[in-house]
C-alpha positions in Angstrom: -385.1 69.5 108.2 -385.7 65.9 107.2 -387.7 65.2 104.0 -391.2 64.1 104.8 -394.1 63.3 102.5 -397.7 64.3 102.9 -398.3 61.2 105.0 -395.6 62.1 107.5 -393.1 59.4 106.3 -389.5 60.5 106.5 -387.3 59.8 103.6 -383.8 58.8 104.7 -382.9 56.3 102.0 -382.3 56.4 98.3 -382.3 53.4 96.0 -380.2 54.1 92.9 -380.6 52.0 89.8 -377.2 52.4 88.0 -378.3 50.3 84.9 -381.3 48.5 83.5 -379.0 45.9 81.8 -378.7 42.4 83.2 -376.9 39.2 82.3 -379.8 37.0 83.6 -383.4 36.7 82.3 -385.5 36.0 85.4 -389.2 35.4 84.4 -390.6 37.5 87.3 -388.2 40.4 87.0 -389.6 43.8 87.9 -386.5 45.8 87.0 -387.1 48.2 90.0 -390.4 49.2 88.3 -388.5 51.2 85.6 -389.6 51.9 82.1 -386.8 51.1 79.6 -385.1 54.5 79.3 -382.2 53.2 77.4 -379.8 55.7 79.1 -377.5 55.7 82.1 -376.2 58.4 84.4 -372.4 58.9 84.7 -370.7 58.1 87.9 -370.1 61.9 88.4 -373.8 62.6 87.9 -374.7 60.0 90.5 -372.1 61.5 92.9 -373.7 65.0 92.4 -377.2 63.6 93.2 -376.0 61.8 96.3 -374.3 65.0 97.4 -377.6 66.9 97.2 -379.5 64.0 98.8 -377.1 64.1 101.8 -377.9 67.8 102.4 -381.6 66.8 102.7 -381.1 64.2 105.4 -380.8 61.1 103.3 -378.1 58.9 104.9 -378.5 55.5 103.1 -377.9 54.5 99.5 -378.5 51.1 97.9 -377.2 50.6 94.4 -379.3 48.3 92.2 -379.9 47.5 88.5 -380.5 45.6 86.4 -377.2 44.2 87.5 -375.0 46.9 88.9 -371.8 45.0 88.5 -372.1 45.3 84.7 -371.1 48.9 85.1 -367.3 49.2 84.4 -367.2 52.2 86.8 -369.1 50.6 89.6 -366.2 51.1 92.1 -366.2 54.8 91.3 -370.0 54.8 92.0 -369.6 53.0 95.3 -366.9 55.5 96.3 -369.3 58.3 95.6 -371.8 56.6 97.9 -369.2 56.3 100.7 -368.3 60.0 100.3 -371.8 61.2 101.1 -373.7 58.4 102.8 -373.5 56.7 106.2 -374.6 53.3 104.8 -373.7 52.0 101.4 -375.3 48.7 100.2 -376.0 46.9 96.9 -378.3 44.4 95.4 -376.7 42.1 92.9 -377.5 38.7 91.2 -374.1 37.6 92.4 -372.9 36.1 89.2 -370.0 38.6 88.8 -369.4 39.2 92.5 -366.7 36.7 93.6 -363.8 38.5 91.9 -365.0 41.9 92.9 -365.9 41.5 96.6 -362.7 42.9 98.1 -362.5 45.8 95.7 -366.1 46.7 96.5 -365.4 46.6 100.3 -362.3 48.8 99.8 -364.4 51.3 97.8 -366.8 51.6 100.7 -369.5 49.0 100.4 -370.9 48.1 103.9 -373.3 45.3 103.1 -374.9 43.4 100.2 -378.0 41.6 99.1 -377.5 38.7 96.6 -380.3 37.1 94.7 -380.4 33.3 94.6 -384.0 32.0 94.2 -382.8 28.3 94.3 -379.7 26.4 95.3 -380.7 23.7 92.8 -378.9 24.1 89.5 -381.9 22.9 87.5 -384.4 25.2 89.2 -382.0 28.2 89.2 -381.7 27.8 85.4 -385.4 27.5 85.0 -385.9 30.8 86.8 -383.0 32.8 85.4 -382.3 31.2 82.0 -378.6 30.7 82.9 -376.6 27.9 84.6 -374.7 30.1 87.0 -375.8 29.1 90.6 -372.3 27.9 91.5 -370.9 31.4 90.7 -373.6 32.9 92.9 -372.7 30.6 95.8 -369.1 31.5 95.5 -370.0 35.2 95.6 -372.0 34.6 98.8 -369.0 32.8 100.4 -366.6 35.5 99.6 -369.0 38.3 100.7 -369.3 36.5 104.1 -365.6 36.1 104.3 -365.1 39.8 103.5 -367.4 40.8 106.3 -370.0 42.6 104.3 -372.5 41.9 107.1 -375.3 41.3 107.0 -375.0 39.3 103.8 -378.6 38.8 102.8 -379.7 36.4 100.1 -382.9 37.3 98.3 -385.1 34.3 97.6 -388.4 35.0 95.7 -391.1 32.7 97.1 -392.9 30.3 94.9 -395.2 28.2 97.1 -395.5 25.4 94.6 -391.8 24.7 95.2 -391.8 24.7 99.0 -389.3 21.8 99.4 -386.9 23.6 97.1 -387.3 26.8 99.1 -386.6 25.2 102.4 -383.5 23.4 100.9 -382.3 26.8 99.6 -382.7 28.4 103.0 -380.5 25.6 104.5 -377.8 26.2 101.9 -377.8 29.9 102.6 -377.5 29.3 106.3 -374.6 27.0 105.7 -372.9 29.6 103.7 -373.1 32.0 106.7 -375.6 34.4 105.1 -379.2 35.4 106.0 -382.1 34.5 103.7 -384.7 37.1 102.8 -387.8 35.5 101.4 -389.6 37.9 99.1 -393.1 38.0 97.7 -393.4 38.7 94.0 -395.0 41.9 92.7 -397.0 42.3 89.5 -394.7 44.9 88.0 -392.4 44.6 84.9 -392.6 41.3 83.0 -394.4 39.6 85.9 -398.2 39.7 85.8 -398.8 37.0 88.5 -398.6 37.4 92.3 -397.5 34.3 94.1 -399.0 34.7 97.5 -396.5 34.2 100.3 -399.0 33.2 103.0 -398.2 29.4 102.9 -394.5 30.1 102.9 -394.7 32.3 105.9 -396.9 29.9 107.8 -394.4 27.1 107.2 -391.5 29.3 108.4 -393.4 30.7 111.4 -394.3 27.1 112.5 -390.6 26.3 112.8 -389.7 29.5 114.6 -388.6 29.9 118.2 -388.8 33.7 118.0 -389.8 36.7 115.9 -389.0 40.3 115.7 -389.9 43.2 113.4 -387.7 45.7 111.6 -388.7 49.3 111.4 -388.4 49.2 107.6 -391.8 48.1 106.2 -392.5 46.3 109.5 -390.7 43.2 108.1 -390.8 40.1 110.2 -387.6 38.2 111.0 -388.1 34.7 112.3 -385.5 32.9 114.4 -385.2 29.2 113.6 -383.1 26.5 115.3 -381.1 24.8 112.6 -378.2 22.4 112.8 -377.7 23.2 116.5 -377.6 27.0 116.0 -380.1 29.8 115.9 -380.6 31.2 112.3 -382.7 34.0 111.0 -384.9 34.5 107.9 -386.6 37.8 106.9 -390.0 37.9 105.2 -390.7 40.7 102.7 -394.4 41.1 101.9 -395.1 44.2 99.7 -398.4 43.1 98.2 -401.7 44.2 99.8 -399.8 45.3 102.8 -400.6 48.7 104.2 -398.0 48.4 107.0 -395.3 47.8 104.4 -396.1 51.1 102.7 -396.8 53.0 105.8 -393.2 52.3 107.0 -391.4 53.0 103.7 -388.5 55.5 104.0 -387.2 55.3 100.4 -387.1 57.5 97.3 -385.8 55.8 94.1 -383.6 57.0 91.2 -384.0 55.3 87.8 -381.0 54.5 85.7 -382.1 57.2 83.3 -382.1 59.9 86.0 -385.6 60.2 87.2 -386.7 60.4 90.9 -389.3 57.7 91.4 -391.7 57.8 94.4 -392.6 54.1 94.4 -391.7 50.9 92.7 -395.3 50.0 92.0 -396.1 52.8 89.6 -394.6 55.6 87.5 -396.8 58.4 88.7 -395.0 61.5 89.9 -391.7 60.8 88.3 -389.4 63.8 88.5 -386.6 64.3 85.9 -383.5 65.3 87.8 -380.8 64.5 85.3 -381.8 67.0 82.6 -381.6 70.0 84.9 -378.2 68.8 86.1 -377.0 68.5 82.5 -378.3 72.0 81.9 -376.2 73.4 84.7 -378.8 74.0 87.4 -377.3 74.6 90.9 -377.7 72.4 94.0 -380.6 74.5 95.3 -382.6 73.8 92.2 -381.8 70.1 92.5 -382.9 70.1 96.1 -386.3 71.5 95.0 -386.7 68.6 92.6 -386.1 66.2 95.5 -388.8 67.9 97.5 -391.2 67.7 94.6 -390.6 64.0 94.2 -391.1 63.4 97.9 -394.3 65.4 97.8 -395.5 63.0 95.1 -395.1 60.0 97.3 -398.2 58.2 98.6 -398.7 54.7 100.2 -399.6 52.4 97.3 -401.4 50.0 99.7 -403.6 52.0 102.0 
C-alpha cells in the first residue's frame, strides 16, 4: 500500500541530503531546510534506508547536499540508489562535476540538476563567493554529452537582474540543457523572498506554449529561440497552495532525520539512531509512516 499523508498526498519520492558541507557560499542558501547537525550517515546506512523506502512504494531518490560531490563515497551512495530506486537523480553546484560525470552515470545516475544562477563570471562570484562558473559550464556540457537527460540547470530568480537572467537562460539552452527558474524561500541564511512574478511574466510573454508537470503543478514554457523550440521550467514554492498540494516528497537530513517539509522542522523523525541501535526493517518502516503522518501542506 503506498504511503499517504492525512491530506491524501502519496509519497513516492525521497530527497536525501548526504552532507551539509559545501564549497560555495551562496548568500541565499537554504541548505535543504536543515539544522546544522554536524554528522553524516554512512553509505551503508543510506542504502539501508533506501531499501526500506522501496518496500513502502518510494521509487525515486534525489541526492542533495550541501554539495553531494564532496562525499568521497558518492559513487557508492549512487549505486545504493540504483539498487532500490527506479529513478536516481542528483542536485549539485557543478563545480566538481566535469571529472565525475561518466563515473556517476556508470554508478546508476539517471539525470541531474546543476545550479548556475548566472553565466556572468562577475555575477556568479557575487552570488557564490567563488570564481568557478567556467567549471560549472564544463560540468553542464559533459552531463549533456553523457546523456543524463534531462540536464536541468537551476537558476534562482532575482528580478533586479532580469537582463542577466535572460542571458543566462540563453547560455543554458546553447549548452543543450533545460533551465529551471526558481523562486527563493526564506529558509536558512536567506530572510528575503524575491518575488518571481515579474520574471514569469517576462518568460510567459515570450512563450509559444505552456504545459504543467504533475509535481507541484510546475509550469513549463516553450520559447522559440535561435530557430528552435526551447523549454524553461518555473518553480514557485512561496505562497503557492497548488505547489504544496502536489508534493510527493519526504526528505532525509544529512544527520539521519526524516523531514516532512523543507519549510520547517516540525515533525522530524530520527531514523538513524534506531538503525544504529539494531532495529529491524519493520521498526524502520513504522518511522517512515510516522514521518509521513507528520506531513502537512505548508501553504494552504
